[in-house]
Every structure is written in C-alpha cells, then in structure tokens.
N, C-alpha and C positions, 0 to 999 in steps of 0.2 A: 655931530652924533646926540639924539635924546638923551634925556636922564631917565632911566630905569634900573630896576632892582637887578634885573638878570646882568651877568657879567658874559662877556664876549672876548675870549682868548683867539689869536690867531698863530696857529703854527706852521711854521715853516723851517725848510732845511734842505740840504743836498740830498740826493740820493744814497741809499744806502745808510742814511744816519740812525735809523730805527725809531723814525716818528711812530709807525704804529705801536712800539711798546709804550710810549707816552700816551697815545689815545686811546688805547685800551686802558690803562689805569684811569686816566680821567672819567673814562665813562663808567666801569666798573666799580671804582673806590669812591668816585666824587661826583656819581648821578648825573653827568655831563651830558646834554645831547652833542654827539660827535657828528660832525659832517664833513666828508672827503671830497675835495671840488671834483677829482678824477672819476670818481664814482657816480657822483651828478653829472658829469660831461657825457658818460655812458647811457645813464637814463633819458637824459633828454633826447637822446638819439632814437630811443626805441619807437617802435608803431606807436602812431596815436599822440605820440610827445610832442612838446614846442617845437623842436629842431629837426624832426625826421624827414618831412616834405623839402625842407630847404638844403639838408644835405643831400638828397638824392638830386635835386636840381644842381646842384653844383658838381656832381662827380658824376651822373647818369645812373640808368637804371640797372647796369651791369653788377653795382655793388650792392643790390638788392639779393638777399639767399632767398632760397625755396621756402623758409619759414615764414619770410616777408620783412625779416631783421635786417640792419646794415651790416655788409662783412666789414667790421672795424679793422681786420687785419688789411682788407684790399685798400681802406681808404689810408691807412698808416703806411701803408707801402707807396703809396702816392706822394702823399704830403713829405715820406721822408726823401724824395728826390725832385720836390717841386715847391720852392718856395713861397712861391705866388699863391700856391693850392692850399698851403699851410696857414698862410697869412688868412685868406677867404675862410677858411674852416674856423678858425681862431675866432673872425668877427662873428660869426653866426653862432658858437659854441660859447664863449666866453662871456657874453651877455646875459645868455638864459641861465647859465650857470649860476651867476649872479643872483638874478631877479629868483630863482627857486631857492636860494640860499637865505634871502631878505625875507622873503614868503614864510621861511621855515621859521628864521628868529621871531617874527611877530607872532606866529603861533605859538612857539614855545613859550614865549613871554607870556601871552594872555592865560596859557596852562600853568603858569607859577613858577616855571622851572629857573633854577638858580643860576645855572652855569651852561653857556652854549660855546663848543670849541669848533673853528672851523680850519681846515687844513688845506693847504693847497701849496703846488711847488713854485707857482708864479704869484704866491699872495701878496708879494710887496708890488710887482710888475703890474700886477691887476687891481690895486689900489685898495685891497681890502682892509688895510691899516685905518681907513676911514670910517669903518663900520665896528672896529675891535677897540677895546678899553686897552687890551694890552697884547703886544706882539712877542710869540717866544722864539727863539731860535734854538733848534735842537742839533747841538753839536756832537760830531764823532770824530775822531782822527782819520785822517784820510786813509792810512795803512787799515784800518780796520774796517772802512768803508768798502776797500777794495775787495778784501776778503769776504766779506758779508755778500757783494755782489757775484762773487765767484762762485761761493757757496749756495747761497740760495738761487740765484737765476743760471748758474752756469756760464757766466761772463768767463772770456779770457781776461787777463790782467790787462791786456793793450786797451780793449772795450771798455772796461771799469773805468780805467785812468780815463781813457776819452770823453765818455759821459761825464764823469766829474769835471774834467775841463771845459766843458760845454755850459755848466752849469755858473750860476753866480758866486763871485768869491766870498772866501770866509769874511773878509773886511767890510764886504758890501752888507752881508746879513747880519753881522755884529753892528755896524752904524745904523741899522734901521731897527733893532729889535730892543725890546725893552727890558729883557729879562733872557738869560741862556740857560739850558740844561744843556749839561754835558753827559753825551750817553755811551760811553766806552765798554760796555756790558756788564759790568756792577749794578745788578738791579735795585739792589736796595737803594745806592746812592743816587740812581737815577729817579728812585720814588721821593727819596728826601727832598732832592731839589725840588721836584712838582708841588710837594706838599709847602714847602719855603713859597715857591711862585705866588701859590694860592693865598697864601696868609697874607700876601703884599698886594692882592686885588683891592 
C-alpha cells in the first residue's frame, strides 16, 4: 500500500449486523466516500458497463430483459443451485468490482478526500485488506441479527439462521479485524465507537 494522506477503512460483518448504520454515519458526519462492493457488482452488469457482455455470454440471452438490462433475479436463481456457475460469475464480477474501487480510490485521493470506506461481505476473502489501512468488523449479537432479518426482509427464523450459519464465523472476523464496532441497537454507543475508531487511524 502506498503512502497517502487519505485513510482507507474496510468494513465487514455478517448479514443483519447493521453495517449500513455505520456507513451512513461515516458518510454524513465524517465526510467519507463510501463504496459498497455489492452495489458496484450491480453497476458493472449494467448495459455498456465492463461485465455486461461477459455475463450474457455466460448465462445466455434469456437473462436479458426487454429494456436490455440483465435480470439479476434470473441470474441469482441459476447460481443459487449451480456452484460452478456461481464461481464463474464471481470470476467475472469480483475483479471488475475491485478494479472499479481502486479507480475510485485514486480519483478521491486526487480530489483531496480524507476518508474512504469500502464495505464488502467478502472483504477478507477478496483480499481488500491489502488496500485498506484498517479493517473494521461490525459485530451484532446473533439473536438481534435474526430479529432484524425477520423484520426487515421478512425471513423466517430458519432462513435467517441458515444464512448466518453459511457466513464466516465470529472468530474468523475478529482474528482479521483491527477494530470491532458493537452495534446492538444503541445508536449513541455505536457512534461513539466509530468516532473512537477514527481517532485511532
């Protein structure tokens, strides 16, 4: 990682941890440029973008909707039950997302931005730690995460539990994080921890 004045934080954590609460605070109160890898993943599949043709080539023209956009639900239905296709899709999307984020980092640095935040579910697995000064793990107790997923996404308890179980373990996240923010619902306490983490940069 090159010497630079702009600080880069990588944010990760399991589903239902409330990462968006942390991202919103960093963006609104600390003027951070916030990039979510998931949203970039959608963007790079738009018509004319860097992965559009490759994804159609992989899945066939039947995934193209009338407005020429890719039917992401059709794609996710295929990869949900086909591990090989999921891996091939990731091989197309993940490098493109990373390239996009690296370009934005360079751009924001030139513009004099002080803080850049990358959020990705697979932040560690995709080695974003190599481009970040610090990795923050957003921790929330499992029962609170289950309740959030049931309320916000309409999941059954069983579905929420199985999604949480399929993700990286608490121990894995903690062993790779430089800083942990506990986000169990007391916003003032979450914000205090964010401010403290920024001071430590």
